[in-house]
N, C-alpha and C positions, 0 to 999 in steps of 0.2 A: 762898868764900861757900857756906853750907850750903844743902841742898835746901829746908829749911823757910823760910830767909830768901828764897830765890829765889821760892818759892811765894807768900809774902806780898807781895813786890814786884810779882809778876805780877798778883795779884788786885787790888792797889791801882791798877795801871795800867788794868786792866779797868774798875774802878769809876769811875775818872776819865773814861774814854772814854764810859761810859754817861751820865755827868753832862752831857755835851755834847748828849745826845739829849733831855734833859728833867730835871725836878727829881728829886733823889734821894728814894726812899721815906722817909717819916717813921715813926719807931718808934711802936708802940702797946703799951700794957700788955696782959698776958695776962688781966687780970681780965675776967670775962664772956665768955671765949672761946667757951664752948659756945653762946651765943645771939647772938654778934656777927657777924663777917664771913661765917660759914658760911650764915647765914639772911638776909643783907641783899641781897635780889634787885634793889634799885635800883642797886647799885654797878656801875659800868662801869670799864674799864681807864683809868687816869690815871697821871700820874707818881707820885702818892701811893700808889695801889694798882694797880700795873701788871699784876697777875695776878688781877684781880677775879673772884671766884667760881670760880677754877680748881680742878680736881681733879688733883692731882699723882700721877701713876702711877709715878713713879720717885723714891721717898724711902726712906731707910734708917733703921733703928733699931739701937741698940747697947746692949743691956742689960748690967748689971754682970756677969752670968753669962757672957755671950758675950765681953765685953772680957777677962775674966780667963782664959778658955779660950784666946784668941789669945795673950795674954802667956805663959801657961804652955807653949804650943806653940812659942814663939820667933817668933811672927808679929806682934810689936808694931810692925813697919814693913811693913804689908801691901802686897804687890805693889811694893815698892821705894819707897813713900811714906814721909814722914818720921816719921809717928806715926799711931796710931788716933785719929781726930777725936773731940772731945767731943760727947756727945749726951745730951739729957734731954727729957722730955715738955714741960717749961716752955719750954725753948729752942726746940723745934720749933714749939710753938704761938705763941710770940712772933714767930718768923719768918713763920709763916703769916698772923698778924694784920697784921703790918707790910707785907705785900705784897698781901693780899687773898685768899690761897689758902684755899679753903673746906674742903678735905679732902685728906688724903694717904694713899696706899696704902703701908704700911710693909713693907719687905723687908730681908733680910740681904744685904749686899754681898759682894764678893770680899774675902778668900779663902774665904768660905763656911765649911765644916765639915771641912776637911782638917787636923784637929787630932790625929790618932792613928789607932788601928785602927778598923775599921768599927763595932764594938760601942760604942766611946766616941763616935764621931760620931753614931751613931743616938740615943743617949741625950741628947746635947747638942742635936740637932735637935728632939727632942720637947720638951725643956725650954724652948728659946728660942721655939718655936712657941707653947707655952702662955703664955709671958710676953708675946708679941706679942698673943695673943688677949685677955689681961687688959688690955693698953693700949687695945685697941679697945672692950672692954666698959666701961671707965671713960670713954671719949671717943667714943661711937658715931657722933656726927655729924661728927667731925673726922678720925678715923682708920679705915682699913681694913687688912686683913692679906693680904699675898701670902706664903703660908707656904713654908717650905723643905722639901726632901726629902733623905733620907740616901743619895743616890746616891754611888758606883756600885752599891750594894747594891739591886738592882731589887726583890727580894722585900720588903725592909723599906720601900722607897719606896712600893710599892703599898699596904702597910698604913698608911703615914703619910698617903697621899692620903685614905683612908677616914676617918682620925681628924680631919684638919684640916677636911674638909668636913662630916662628919656630926656631930662633937662640937664642934669649935671654930668652925664656921660661917665659915671663911675666905672671903675674897672672890675668891681666886685663888691661883696658885702662882708662885713665882720659881725659875727654873732657871739654874744657871751654864752657861756655854757649853761647858765640858768638865769632866769629873770624872776626875782622875788621868790625864789624857790621852785619855780616851774621850769622843767627841763625841756630841751628842744624837741623831743619826740612827743610831747603832750598833744592830745587831739586839738586843743584850743589853738595851736600854732599851725595846723594843717593848711589853712588858707594862705598863709605866708609862704610855707614850703611849696605849695602848688604854684604860686606865682614865681618863685625863684626857679622852680623846675621848668616852667614854661619859658623862662628867659635863659635857661642853661647857665645859670649864674655860678661864678666861683664864690664859694662861701668859706671864709677863714674863721675857724672856731677859736675863741679866746677864753681861757679859764677866768673864773671869778670866785669869790668866796662862796662856799655853800651856805645854805640857810642855817645850818647847825654849827657853824664854825666856832662859836663860843665854847662848845663842848668838845670839839675835836682838834682844834689847832694847837693845843698844849701851851697856850700863851705865847706862841711864836707867830712870826709873819706868815700869813697864809700862802704866799707864793712858794714857800719851802716845800711843803708836801700837799697842802689842800688843793692847790691849783691842779696838780697832776691827777689827783683823785677825782676832781670835778670834771676834768676833761674825759677821763676814763668812764665816768658815770654817764655823761651825756652821750658819748659815742656808743656805749653799750645800749642805751635806750634807743638811739636812732637805728641801730641794727636789729635788736630783738623786737622792736615794734614795727619793723619792716619799712621804716622811712627810707633808708638807703635803697631798698628794693623797689619801693613804690614811686620814688622820685629820682630815677636813675640819672637824670640830666643835671642835677645839682652836683657840682664838683667841689666836694668838701676837702678842706685842708685841716689836718689835725696838728696842733702845735707840739713843740717840745719833744721831738723824736717819738711821738706816739704816747707820751706819758707812761702809764703803767700797762698799756694795752699789749705790748710785745710779751710781757711776762704773764698776763692774765688771759691771753687769747684762747688758749686751749681749755682753760677752766670755764670761760664763758661759753665756748662752743659745746662743752660737755653738758652744761646745764640747759643749753638751748634744746638739746635732744628731748628733754622732758616737758617742754612748754607747748609745742604745737606739732601738728602733722600736716604737711611735711615740716620738718624743723628748719629754722633759719640757717642758711649757710654762713655762719659767722666768719670763718676764715676767708671765704670768698669775698664777703662784703668788706672786710678789712683790707684785702688786697686791692680793692677798687678805689680806696681813698688815697689822698695825697698827704704827705707828712713834711712839716718843716723841721729843721734841726736846730732851732733856736735853743739857747741855754746850754746846759752841760751834756752835750750829746756824746762826748768822748771823755774817758776811754770805754765806757760800758754801754751806754744807752744805744748808740748807733749800731754797734755789732748785734745787739739784741733785736733791734728793728729790722736789720737785714736778714734775720732768720724768718721774718714774716713777709716782707715785701722786697722787690728788687729796686735798684737805684733809679729806675724811671719814675718812681713815685716820690722821690725825695726832693726837697726844695730848701734853699738857704734862707735863714732868718736870723736877724741880729737881736731883736727885742729891744733895740735902742729907743728911748733913753732909759728905760727901766733896767736894762743891762747897761752899765756905765761904759763910757768910751774906752777906758783902759781894758776892761774885760772883753768888749767886742773885739778889740785888736788882738788880745791874747788868745781868745777862742778862735779867731780867724787864722792865726799862726798854727794853732793846734790842728785845725781842719786841713790846712795846706800840707802839713807834715805827716798826717796819719797814713799808715799803710793799709788801713781798712778799705780804702778806695784806691782804684787805679787813677792815673791822671785823667783818662777819658771819663771815668765815672765821676770824678771830682768836678770836672767842668760841667757835666750833666746836672749835678746837684746845684752847682753855683748859678747856672744860667739856662742851660738847654731845656730842662723840664719846665721851668717857669716861662720860657719863651712861648711854649705851646699854650699855656693858660692865659698869658697876658701878651698877645702878639703886638699890641700897640707899643709896648715898651721895648720889645725885641726889635721893632721897626723904627727905633729912634723917636718914639712918641708921635709918629705921623699918621698912623692908621686909625 
């Protein structure tokens, strides 16, 4: 059985499971998307619109330029997945309308821009950022941009930070968990972190394959477990190397319900006691971060995360299109039905918390 067929079967089973929790979302046309669900303040989460008024902080875009660059670099099966998923503006808006998502922050997923030498990567980052900004300009109430940086070239990355914020008016930054095996807390990246701290940037972390994936992935697609461990690894470094402490104005978003951090937090904190005097306050640092609930947050990951942080730190994420449309809808129904969150907490997760991080989108794209 092919990987693609297994994926489709698995997503079908997920959708069937969600149907037992409530009526499946009904499709809506994209006509009138600009003034439709994004501005319908009366909508509440139901089986028809399980993600009513949500601001999706973990959504991806794949422009023709970027797709071709991946293909040319031999990355047409990114991170061991079967294919680069299809993506279009119309398709994204149709999914948003059919679930009630008001706005989505667009970013580039793994494998990022590891497509050649640093000069090639730098040029591609600039072009894809420009294309992302054009998508936002054409759909200002529906899309935001979390721009990419050409790391591990720190000097180029500092220049790109200035460009994306001062010229493109990006809403934030998306960083891979490692760049060519160098993790985000590495001293070579400190000039970039200092610039992001100065700008009080929102920085969404996104996992990618670790440098050692050939030995650790067990011959399977890296998003299954390697992504979660790589997120855990880079956040652990950011905390233990005091990046979170020394750059307090960066507002980090950790994906996938905190990955393995809720389970490992106490273990990391215990080891931190042996590393420095005074020791790093690991639990305190984790509580200051933000977390999206993209992927399989229920039934187990979200309750574990809630033992670490309160709901004011949680944000909705779809991971579309790397999470297929059927799965996004099924997971949305599951989130709408869970008793882990009260109705007030659920709306906070869907939109209220993100509105504080991304006020432009909370204000209908006008600020």
